[in-house]
C-alpha positions as CSV (number, residue, x, y, z in Angstrom):
1,M,-19.5,-23.0,-9.4
2,A,-22.8,-21.1,-8.9
3,T,-21.2,-19.1,-6.1
4,D,-18.5,-17.9,-8.5
5,T,-21.1,-17.2,-11.4
6,L,-23.2,-15.2,-8.8
7,R,-20.3,-13.2,-7.7
8,E,-19.0,-12.5,-11.4
9,G,-22.4,-11.2,-12.4
10,V,-22.7,-8.9,-9.2
11,Y,-19.2,-7.8,-8.8
12,G,-17.4,-8.1,-12.2
13,S,-14.9,-10.7,-13.1
14,M,-12.2,-11.7,-10.7
15,S,-9.7,-10.6,-13.1
16,A,-11.1,-7.1,-12.9
17,T,-10.8,-7.4,-9.3
18,W,-7.2,-8.5,-9.3
19,G,-6.4,-6.0,-12.0
20,A,-7.8,-3.2,-10.0
21,G,-6.0,-4.1,-6.9
22,A,-2.8,-4.6,-8.8
23,A,-3.2,-1.1,-10.5
24,G,-4.3,0.6,-7.4
25,G,-1.3,-0.9,-5.5
26,L,1.1,0.2,-8.0
27,V,-0.2,3.9,-8.4
28,G,-0.4,4.1,-4.7
29,G,3.0,2.8,-4.3
30,V,4.4,5.4,-6.7
31,G,2.7,8.1,-4.9
32,M,3.6,6.7,-1.3
33,G,7.3,6.3,-2.7
34,I,7.5,10.0,-3.9
35,V,6.6,11.2,-0.5
36,L,9.1,8.7,1.3
37,H,11.8,9.8,-1.2
38,L,11.4,13.4,-1.2
39,G,10.1,13.9,2.3
40,A,12.7,12.0,4.2
41,N,15.1,10.2,1.6
42,M,14.0,7.0,2.8
43,M,14.4,4.9,-0.1
44,P,18.0,3.7,0.7
45,L,16.5,2.8,4.2
46,I,13.8,0.7,2.6
47,G,16.4,-1.0,0.3
48,T,18.5,-1.9,3.3
49,L,15.4,-4.0,4.6
50,Y,15.8,-5.9,1.3
51,G,19.6,-6.3,1.5
52,W,20.0,-3.8,-1.1
53,P,20.8,-0.3,0.6
54,T,20.3,1.8,-2.6
55,V,17.6,4.1,-3.9
56,L,16.8,1.6,-6.6
57,G,16.7,-1.2,-4.1
58,G,14.3,0.8,-2.0
59,W,12.0,1.6,-5.0
60,L,12.0,-2.0,-6.2
61,G,11.2,-3.6,-2.9
62,H,8.7,-0.8,-2.0
63,L,6.9,-1.2,-5.2
64,I,6.7,-5.1,-5.1
65,N,5.2,-4.7,-1.7
66,S,2.7,-2.0,-2.8
67,V,1.4,-4.3,-5.5
68,L,0.9,-7.2,-3.3
69,L,-0.7,-5.2,-0.7
70,G,-3.1,-4.0,-3.4
71,L,-4.0,-7.5,-4.2
72,V,-4.6,-8.2,-0.6
73,F,-6.8,-5.1,-0.4
74,A,-8.7,-6.4,-3.5
75,A,-9.2,-9.7,-1.8
76,L,-10.5,-8.1,1.3
77,V,-13.0,-5.5,-0.3
78,S,-14.3,-8.0,-3.0
79,R,-16.1,-9.7,0.0
80,W,-19.8,-9.0,-0.5
81,R,-20.1,-7.7,3.2
82,I,-17.7,-5.1,2.3
83,H,-18.3,-4.6,-1.4
84,D,-22.2,-3.9,-1.0
85,R,-21.5,-1.1,1.6
86,I,-19.3,0.9,-1.1
87,S,-21.2,2.8,-3.6
88,N,-19.0,5.3,-5.2
89,V,-15.3,6.3,-5.7
90,G,-15.2,8.4,-2.8
91,E,-16.2,5.7,-0.4
92,W,-13.5,3.5,-2.1
93,A,-10.9,6.1,-1.4
94,I,-12.0,6.2,2.3
95,T,-11.7,2.4,2.5
96,G,-8.3,2.6,1.0
97,V,-7.2,5.1,3.6
98,L,-8.5,3.0,6.5
99,Y,-6.5,-0.1,5.0
100,A,-3.5,2.0,4.5
101,V,-3.6,3.2,8.3
102,A,-3.8,-0.4,9.4
103,I,-0.9,-1.4,7.2
104,G,1.2,1.5,8.7
105,L,0.4,0.4,12.2
106,V,1.3,-3.2,11.4
107,T,4.4,-2.5,9.3
108,G,5.7,0.3,11.6
109,G,4.7,-1.0,14.8
110,I,5.2,-4.9,14.4
111,M,7.1,-5.7,11.3
112,L,9.8,-2.9,11.2
113,P,11.0,-3.7,14.7
114,I,11.0,-7.3,14.0
115,T,13.1,-6.9,10.8
116,V,15.4,-4.4,12.6
117,N,15.9,-7.0,15.3
118,L,16.7,-9.8,12.9
119,M,19.2,-7.6,11.1
120,G,21.0,-7.7,14.5
121,T,20.7,-4.0,15.5
122,T,18.4,-2.0,17.9
123,D,17.9,1.2,15.9
124,L,17.5,2.3,12.3
125,P,20.8,2.7,10.6
126,E,21.8,6.3,11.5
127,P,23.9,7.1,8.1
128,L,20.6,6.2,6.1
129,L,18.5,8.7,8.1
130,P,18.1,12.1,6.5
131,V,18.8,13.7,9.9
132,P,20.4,11.9,12.8
133,G,18.8,11.4,16.2
134,F,15.4,12.3,17.5
135,V,14.5,14.8,14.8
136,G,15.4,12.3,12.2
137,G,13.2,9.8,13.6
138,L,10.3,12.2,13.9
139,L,11.0,13.1,10.3
140,V,10.8,9.6,9.2
141,A,7.8,8.9,11.3
142,F,5.8,12.0,9.9
143,S,6.9,11.0,6.3
144,A,5.9,7.3,6.7
145,G,2.4,8.6,8.1
146,V,1.6,10.8,5.3
147,A,3.0,8.4,2.8
148,H,0.6,5.6,3.9
149,L,-2.2,8.1,3.6
150,V,-1.3,8.9,0.2
151,Y,-1.0,5.2,-0.5
152,G,-4.4,4.6,0.7
153,L,-6.1,7.3,-1.0
154,L,-4.6,6.3,-4.4
155,L,-5.2,2.7,-3.8
156,G,-8.8,3.1,-2.9
157,T,-9.5,5.8,-5.7
158,I,-7.7,3.6,-8.5
159,Y,-9.4,0.3,-7.3
160,G,-12.8,2.0,-7.3
161,R,-12.4,3.6,-10.8
162,V,-10.8,0.5,-12.4
163,H,-13.2,-2.0,-10.8
164,T,-16.3,0.2,-11.4
165,R,-15.4,0.6,-15.1
166,A,-14.7,-3.0,-15.6
167,V,-18.1,-4.1,-14.1
168,A,-20.0,-1.4,-16.2
169,R,-18.3,-2.8,-19.4
170,R,-19.5,-6.3,-18.8
171,P,-22.4,-7.4,-21.2
């Protein structure tokens, strides 16, 4: 109980932390989704991973994951050892980018291959790639890399702004 009171006094309410994480995740997810959609038309491919191979299915699955990963970000950065080292929105943005790089490595390097394997295939569905073959794979990889950087930049920036304002408003 005393720890919760101390944490709320120093870092703001936990609802502000979760709200900032959800808001940052959603805004970051929209930015990332735009890059994925316009850069490589990847939303149907993302939708395939959720069993709904459409643009709408891709957007829904992607935005749900974006908010959930924003909440994980909030849980990680609300720890005092991390939170105490970040003093401005620029540092929050850098923290978000580093987090997104880690997400990209885990999702692209571990989770995507496992998911594709569980789907009973050894490769990404060719009809859903914007350009078939090696060039299509490079386009997808480049778009995904840029998209993750956009996600992290927006996540960290929005989290930092929302959380900082919520803490400043507390009486």
